[in-house]
C-alpha positions as a Markdown table, in Angstrom:
| # | Residue | x | y | z |
|---|---|---|---|---|
| 1 | Met | -1.6 | -2.7 | -22.7 |
| 2 | Glu | -4.9 | -3.5 | -21.7 |
| 3 | Thr | -6.1 | -3.2 | -18.0 |
| 4 | Thr | -7.5 | -6.4 | -16.6 |
| 5 | Arg | -10.3 | -5.8 | -14.1 |
| 6 | His | -11.7 | -8.4 | -11.7 |
| 7 | Ile | -14.9 | -8.1 | -9.6 |
| 8 | Thr | -14.2 | -8.5 | -5.9 |
| 9 | Ala | -16.2 | -8.6 | -2.9 |
| 10 | Thr | -14.8 | -7.4 | 0.8 |
| 11 | Val | -16.7 | -7.8 | 4.2 |
| 12 | Tyr | -16.0 | -5.8 | 7.2 |
| 13 | Ile | -17.1 | -8.2 | 9.8 |
| 14 | Val | -18.2 | -6.7 | 13.2 |
| 15 | Asn | -18.6 | -8.3 | 16.7 |
| 16 | Asp | -19.1 | -6.7 | 19.9 |
| 17 | Gly | -17.5 | -3.1 | 18.6 |
| 18 | Ala | -14.8 | -4.6 | 16.8 |
| 19 | Thr | -13.7 | -5.6 | 13.2 |
| 20 | Ala | -11.4 | -8.5 | 12.0 |
| 21 | Leu | -8.5 | -7.8 | 9.8 |
| 22 | His | -5.7 | -10.1 | 8.9 |
| 23 | His | -2.3 | -9.7 | 7.5 |
| 24 | His | -2.3 | -10.3 | 3.6 |
| 25 | Asp | 1.2 | -11.8 | 2.9 |
| 26 | Arg | 1.4 | -10.7 | -1.0 |
| 27 | Leu | -0.1 | -7.3 | -0.6 |
| 28 | Gly | 1.7 | -6.7 | 2.6 |
| 29 | Ile | -1.2 | -4.9 | 4.4 |
| 30 | Arg | -4.0 | -5.8 | 6.7 |
| 31 | Val | -7.3 | -6.5 | 5.2 |
| 32 | Ala | -10.9 | -7.6 | 5.9 |
| 33 | Pro | -12.1 | -10.9 | 4.6 |
| 34 | Gly | -12.9 | -10.8 | 0.7 |
| 35 | Gly | -11.7 | -12.1 | -2.7 |
| 36 | His | -12.9 | -12.7 | -6.1 |
| 37 | Val | -16.7 | -13.1 | -7.3 |
| 38 | Asp | -16.9 | -16.4 | -8.9 |
| 39 | Arg | -18.7 | -16.7 | -12.4 |
| 40 | Asp | -21.7 | -18.1 | -10.9 |
| 41 | Glu | -22.0 | -15.8 | -8.0 |
| 42 | Leu | -23.2 | -12.4 | -7.1 |
| 43 | Pro | -20.9 | -9.9 | -5.2 |
| 44 | His | -22.7 | -10.2 | -1.8 |
| 45 | Glu | -22.6 | -14.1 | -2.2 |
| 46 | Ala | -18.8 | -13.9 | -2.9 |
| 47 | Gly | -18.4 | -11.7 | 0.3 |
| 48 | Ile | -20.3 | -14.1 | 2.6 |
| 49 | Arg | -18.5 | -17.2 | 1.0 |
| 50 | Glu | -15.1 | -15.6 | 1.5 |
| 51 | Val | -15.9 | -14.7 | 5.2 |
| 52 | Arg | -16.8 | -18.4 | 5.9 |
| 53 | Glu | -13.7 | -19.7 | 4.0 |
| 54 | Glu | -11.3 | -17.2 | 5.8 |
| 55 | Thr | -12.7 | -17.0 | 9.2 |
| 56 | Gly | -15.1 | -19.9 | 9.6 |
| 57 | Leu | -17.7 | -17.5 | 10.7 |
| 58 | Asp | -21.3 | -17.0 | 9.3 |
| 59 | Ala | -21.9 | -13.4 | 8.4 |
| 60 | Thr | -25.3 | -11.5 | 8.4 |
| 61 | Leu | -25.1 | -8.6 | 5.9 |
| 62 | Val | -26.0 | -5.1 | 7.0 |
| 63 | Ala | -27.0 | -3.8 | 3.6 |
| 64 | Asp | -29.9 | -1.8 | 2.1 |
| 65 | Val | -32.0 | -3.5 | -0.7 |
| 66 | Ala | -33.9 | -1.2 | -2.7 |
| 67 | Asp | -37.7 | -1.5 | -2.7 |
| 68 | Val | -38.2 | -1.9 | -6.6 |
| 69 | Asp | -40.9 | -4.1 | -8.1 |
| 70 | Ala | -39.0 | -5.5 | -11.1 |
| 71 | Pro | -41.0 | -8.2 | -12.9 |
| 72 | Asp | -37.9 | -9.7 | -14.5 |
| 73 | Gly | -35.3 | -8.6 | -12.0 |
| 74 | Glu | -34.5 | -8.4 | -8.3 |
| 75 | Pro | -32.8 | -5.7 | -6.2 |
| 76 | Leu | -29.5 | -6.7 | -4.7 |
| 77 | Pro | -28.1 | -5.9 | -1.3 |
| 78 | Gln | -26.1 | -2.6 | -2.0 |
| 79 | Pro | -22.5 | -2.4 | -1.0 |
| 80 | Ala | -21.5 | 0.2 | 1.6 |
| 81 | His | -18.8 | 1.5 | -1.0 |
| 82 | Met | -17.5 | 0.3 | -4.4 |
| 83 | Met | -13.8 | 1.0 | -4.7 |
| 84 | Leu | -11.2 | 0.6 | -7.5 |
| 85 | Tyr | -7.9 | -0.7 | -6.4 |
| 86 | Asp | -4.8 | -0.8 | -8.6 |
| 87 | Ile | -3.0 | -4.2 | -7.9 |
| 88 | Asn | -0.6 | -4.4 | -10.4 |
| 89 | Val | 1.2 | -1.3 | -11.5 |
| 90 | His | 4.1 | -1.3 | -13.6 |
| 91 | Glu | 7.4 | 0.8 | -13.5 |
| 92 | Asp | 6.2 | 3.0 | -16.3 |
| 93 | Gly | 2.9 | 3.7 | -14.4 |
| 94 | Arg | 0.7 | 1.5 | -16.6 |
| 95 | Val | -2.0 | -0.5 | -14.4 |
| 96 | Gly | -2.1 | -3.9 | -15.4 |
| 97 | His | -4.7 | -5.5 | -13.1 |
| 98 | Gln | -7.5 | -3.7 | -11.0 |
| 99 | His | -9.9 | -4.8 | -8.6 |
| 100 | Ile | -13.5 | -3.4 | -8.7 |
| 101 | Asp | -14.4 | -4.1 | -5.2 |
| 102 | His | -17.9 | -4.3 | -3.6 |
| 103 | Val | -17.4 | -3.5 | 0.1 |
| 104 | Tyr | -20.2 | -4.8 | 2.6 |
| 105 | Phe | -20.4 | -4.7 | 6.4 |
| 106 | Ala | -21.8 | -7.6 | 8.5 |
| 107 | Arg | -22.3 | -8.9 | 11.9 |
| 108 | Val | -21.0 | -12.1 | 13.2 |
| 109 | Glu | -21.9 | -13.9 | 16.4 |
| 110 | Ala | -18.6 | -14.6 | 17.7 |
| 111 | Arg | -14.9 | -14.0 | 17.4 |
| 112 | Asp | -13.6 | -17.5 | 17.3 |
| 113 | Ile | -11.9 | -17.7 | 14.0 |
| 114 | Asp | -11.4 | -21.2 | 12.5 |
| 115 | Pro | -10.9 | -21.0 | 8.7 |
| 116 | Asp | -13.0 | -23.0 | 6.6 |
| 117 | Gly | -11.2 | -22.9 | 3.3 |
| 118 | Asp | -8.5 | -24.9 | 1.8 |
| 119 | Asp | -5.7 | -22.5 | 1.8 |
| 120 | Glu | -6.3 | -20.0 | 4.4 |
| 121 | Glu | -4.2 | -18.4 | 6.8 |
| 122 | Gly | -4.8 | -19.7 | 10.4 |
| 123 | Pro | -6.5 | -17.7 | 13.3 |
| 124 | Glu | -3.0 | -16.3 | 14.3 |
| 125 | Ala | -3.2 | -14.0 | 11.3 |
| 126 | Trp | -6.3 | -12.1 | 12.5 |
| 127 | Asp | -6.8 | -9.6 | 15.0 |
| 128 | Trp | -10.0 | -7.7 | 16.3 |
| 129 | Tyr | -9.8 | -3.9 | 16.0 |
| 130 | Thr | -11.9 | -1.5 | 17.9 |
| 131 | Arg | -12.6 | 2.0 | 16.5 |
| 132 | Glu | -9.7 | 3.2 | 18.9 |
| 133 | Asp | -7.3 | 0.4 | 17.9 |
| 134 | Leu | -7.8 | 1.4 | 14.4 |
| 135 | Gln | -7.4 | 5.1 | 14.9 |
| 136 | Thr | -3.9 | 4.4 | 16.6 |
| 137 | Ser | -2.7 | 1.5 | 14.2 |
| 138 | Asp | -0.6 | 1.4 | 11.1 |
| 139 | Val | -3.4 | 0.2 | 9.0 |
| 140 | Asp | -3.9 | 1.7 | 5.7 |
| 141 | Pro | -6.1 | 4.9 | 6.0 |
| 142 | Asp | -9.0 | 3.6 | 3.8 |
| 143 | Thr | -9.2 | 0.3 | 5.9 |
| 144 | Val | -9.2 | 2.4 | 9.0 |
| 145 | Gln | -11.9 | 4.7 | 7.7 |
| 146 | Ile | -14.0 | 2.0 | 6.4 |
| 147 | Gly | -13.5 | -0.4 | 9.4 |
| 148 | Ile | -14.6 | 2.5 | 11.8 |
| 149 | Glu | -17.8 | 3.1 | 9.5 |
| 150 | Ala | -18.6 | -0.8 | 9.6 |
| 151 | Ile | -18.1 | -0.8 | 13.4 |
| 152 | Glu | -20.6 | 2.2 | 13.7 |
| 153 | Thr | -23.1 | 1.0 | 11.1 |
| 154 | Val | -23.4 | -2.4 | 12.7 |
| 155 | Gly | -23.7 | -1.1 | 16.1 |
| 156 | Gln | -26.4 | 1.1 | 15.0 |
| 157 | Arg | -28.3 | -1.7 | 13.5 |
| 158 | Phe | -28.0 | -4.3 | 16.2 |
| 159 | Asp | -27.2 | -2.7 | 19.6 |
């Protein structure tokens, strides 16, 4: 059996020392905004689109762009992390589906979540987590670690 891999983008949005996470019903965990990269998108574009659809907020990425003079190319915003997540694991241990996730950090100007997509969860599904909130939560360890890193990184760039 072949493993199917999809390219995804996740953006940890930060406002005033906190990052927003929502409960993902199908996965049963709390996650930052994100989703699949469409055929006509680059990963950072998909991340910004997903933030807008899921939260209604406009995100400003905090990402380095390499200084490369490429006559037939352009450097892209670099994700803070690239993660490989097993999404569908069969009882025999075979992995049927994985996400290659480009993880970005971004600043948003407000915390007023008002989803702009067609089938998004409402604002009640979202909570803002400070560093301390994340450290004392039952959120998955990778989300805690990356969330804290996002809060610190955005704070260093904009405070």
